[in-house]
C-alpha positions as CSV (number, residue, x, y, z in Angstrom):
1,X,0.0,0.5,-0.1
2,X,1.5,3.6,-1.0
3,X,2.4,5.9,2.1
4,X,0.4,9.1,2.5
5,X,2.8,11.9,1.4
6,X,3.6,14.6,4.7
7,X,2.6,18.1,3.9
8,X,5.9,18.6,4.3
9,X,6.9,17.4,0.9
10,X,4.2,18.6,-0.7
11,X,5.1,22.5,0.3
12,X,8.8,21.1,0.0
13,X,7.8,20.4,-4.0
14,X,6.5,23.4,-4.9
15,X,9.0,25.1,-4.3
16,X,11.0,23.2,-6.2
17,X,8.3,23.4,-8.8
18,X,8.9,27.3,-8.7
19,X,12.8,26.9,-8.8
20,X,12.5,24.1,-11.5
21,X,10.3,27.0,-13.8
22,X,12.6,30.4,-13.0
23,X,16.1,28.1,-14.1
24,X,13.7,26.6,-17.3
25,X,12.3,30.4,-18.6
26,X,15.8,31.5,-17.5
27,X,17.3,28.9,-20.1
28,X,14.6,29.3,-23.0
29,X,14.2,33.6,-23.1
30,X,18.2,33.7,-22.7
31,X,17.7,35.8,-19.4
32,X,14.3,36.5,-18.3
33,X,13.1,36.0,-14.4
34,X,10.1,34.3,-14.1
35,X,8.8,37.8,-13.1
36,X,7.8,38.1,-17.0
37,X,6.4,34.6,-17.7
38,X,2.8,33.8,-17.9
39,X,1.6,32.0,-14.3
40,X,0.2,28.8,-16.3
41,X,4.0,27.9,-16.6
42,X,4.5,28.4,-12.7
43,X,1.4,26.2,-12.0
44,X,2.5,23.1,-14.8
45,X,5.7,23.4,-13.0
46,X,4.6,22.7,-9.1
47,X,2.3,20.2,-10.9
48,X,5.3,18.0,-12.4
49,X,7.4,18.7,-9.2
50,X,4.3,17.7,-7.2
51,X,3.7,14.9,-9.5
52,X,6.5,13.2,-8.6
53,X,6.6,12.7,-5.1
54,X,6.7,9.1,-3.5
55,X,3.3,8.5,-2.5
56,X,-0.8,7.7,-3.2
57,X,-2.0,10.8,-4.6
58,X,-3.3,12.5,-8.0
59,X,-3.2,16.1,-9.5
60,X,-5.8,17.9,-11.8
61,X,-5.3,21.6,-13.2
62,X,-8.2,24.3,-13.2
63,X,-10.5,22.0,-11.6
64,X,-14.0,23.1,-11.1
65,X,-14.5,24.5,-7.7
66,X,-18.1,23.2,-7.2
67,X,-17.0,20.2,-8.4
68,X,-13.9,21.2,-5.7
69,X,-16.4,20.4,-3.2
70,X,-18.4,18.0,-4.7
71,X,-15.7,15.4,-5.0
72,X,-14.3,16.1,-1.4
73,X,-17.9,15.6,-0.1
74,X,-18.2,19.1,1.1
75,X,-21.2,20.5,-0.9
76,X,-23.7,20.1,1.8
77,X,-27.1,22.0,0.6
78,X,-27.9,25.8,-0.8
79,X,-26.1,28.2,-2.5
80,X,-21.6,28.5,-2.0
81,X,-19.8,30.2,0.2
82,X,-19.4,33.7,-1.2
83,X,-15.8,33.4,-1.6
84,X,-16.2,30.5,-4.0
85,X,-17.9,31.5,-7.5
86,X,-19.7,28.0,-8.9
87,X,-18.0,27.9,-12.2
88,X,-14.6,29.8,-10.7
89,X,-11.8,27.1,-10.8
90,X,-8.8,26.0,-7.9
91,X,-5.2,26.2,-10.0
92,X,-4.0,22.8,-8.1
93,X,-5.9,20.3,-6.8
94,X,-4.4,17.7,-5.0
95,X,-6.1,14.5,-4.2
96,X,-5.2,11.5,-1.7
97,X,-4.1,8.0,-3.2
98,X,-8.5,6.9,-2.8
99,X,-9.5,9.3,-5.2
100,X,-10.5,12.9,-3.0
101,X,-9.4,16.2,-2.7
102,X,-7.2,16.9,0.0
103,X,-5.5,20.3,-0.6
104,X,-6.1,23.2,-2.8
105,X,-3.6,25.2,-4.4
106,X,-3.5,28.9,-5.6
107,X,-0.9,30.0,-7.5
108,X,0.8,33.7,-8.3
109,X,3.4,35.3,-9.8
110,X,5.2,39.2,-8.8
111,X,2.8,40.9,-6.5
112,X,1.6,43.9,-6.3
113,X,-1.0,44.6,-4.2
114,X,-3.1,43.3,-2.0
115,X,-6.3,42.6,-4.0
116,X,-4.2,40.7,-6.3
117,X,-4.2,38.2,-3.5
118,X,-6.9,38.8,-1.2
119,X,-10.0,36.8,-3.0
120,X,-7.5,33.8,-3.1
121,X,-7.1,33.3,-0.1
122,X,-10.3,34.1,1.0
123,X,-11.2,31.5,-1.0
124,X,-9.0,28.7,0.1
125,X,-10.2,29.3,4.0
126,X,-13.3,28.7,2.6
127,X,-12.9,25.5,0.4
128,X,-11.8,24.7,4.1
129,X,-14.3,25.2,6.1
130,X,-17.7,24.9,4.5
131,X,-18.7,21.7,6.0
132,X,-15.0,20.3,7.8
133,X,-16.3,17.9,9.7
134,X,-17.1,15.5,6.7
135,X,-15.1,17.3,4.3
136,X,-11.8,15.6,2.8
137,X,-10.4,18.6,2.4
138,X,-7.3,18.8,4.4
139,X,-4.9,22.1,3.7
140,X,-4.2,25.2,1.4
141,X,-1.9,26.3,0.4
142,X,-0.6,30.1,-1.4
143,X,2.5,30.1,-3.7
144,X,4.1,33.0,-4.7
145,X,6.8,34.3,-7.0
146,X,9.1,38.1,-5.6
147,X,11.3,40.3,-7.5
148,X,12.6,43.0,-7.1
149,X,15.8,45.5,-7.7
150,X,17.9,47.9,-5.4
151,X,16.6,50.6,-4.8
152,X,17.6,54.1,-2.9
153,X,16.7,53.1,-0.2
154,X,16.2,49.0,0.5
155,X,18.7,46.3,-1.4
156,X,16.6,43.9,-3.5
157,X,17.2,41.7,-0.9
158,X,15.6,43.0,1.4
159,X,12.7,44.3,-0.6
160,X,11.8,40.4,-1.3
161,X,11.7,39.9,2.5
162,X,9.3,42.4,3.1
163,X,7.4,41.5,0.5
164,X,7.1,38.2,1.7
165,X,6.5,38.9,5.8
166,X,3.7,41.8,4.4
167,X,1.8,38.7,2.7
168,X,2.6,36.3,5.6
169,X,0.8,39.3,7.3
170,X,-1.8,40.3,5.7
171,X,-2.8,36.4,4.8
172,X,-3.3,36.4,8.8
173,X,-5.0,39.3,9.2
174,X,-7.2,38.6,6.3
175,X,-8.6,34.7,7.6
176,X,-8.9,36.3,10.9
177,X,-7.6,33.7,13.4
178,X,-9.8,30.4,12.8
179,X,-6.7,29.2,10.6
180,X,-3.0,27.9,11.0
181,X,-1.3,29.8,8.4
182,X,2.5,29.1,8.6
183,X,5.8,30.2,6.1
184,X,8.0,29.0,3.9
185,X,10.1,30.3,1.4
186,X,13.1,29.3,-0.8
187,X,16.8,30.6,0.2
188,X,17.0,34.3,-1.8
189,X,18.6,34.4,-4.7
190,X,21.2,37.7,-5.9
191,X,22.3,38.3,-9.5
192,X,23.6,41.7,-9.9
193,X,21.5,44.3,-8.5
194,X,18.0,42.1,-8.2
195,X,17.1,39.0,-6.7
196,X,14.1,36.8,-6.2
197,X,12.4,34.3,-4.3
198,X,9.4,32.1,-4.0
199,X,7.5,31.5,-1.0
200,X,4.4,29.1,0.2
201,X,2.0,29.9,2.9
202,X,-0.1,26.6,4.3
203,X,-3.6,26.8,5.6
204,X,-5.0,24.7,7.8
205,X,-8.2,25.1,9.8
206,X,-7.2,25.4,13.7
């Protein structure tokens, strides 16, 4: 029987997917960084990385929100929560080996404002809290890429560190205490006057 994949391994594989996407795009494009690439490139790379983990699992991309809740046994009766659009989609859906959804994963590339991700965070929270006693959903991941150039006041490394910490802080405030949120990030990579980093926010209900 295939063993259950630890959550920490999924987080690490997600970050590895960002690193591989950065390496690949830089190579293909002759030096361009990942912030200049389409978001689906990252989603595909992350999905491939998670698929390489040893253990029972399935992975689908752009999975329907309604189907996700139905397959998780969490839809119940009545309308969906306001933060989940009936015809919306999940970037990556990570499944248990028995064929039920285990985690929703949302991907973002180069965040400039809270407006770019607030709905994603609320949506992950809504997925996890919807009929959670019956739901097969165990956790959510909000994963993102940041890059910056040196400025007159702060270095590029300081800029990406500040951005990651601000997004982490905002995420906890958006979810308003009913969830456990933890942060893991890659090393900060610096070339000349520019730096990039990828980060994962692991979200679970309390």
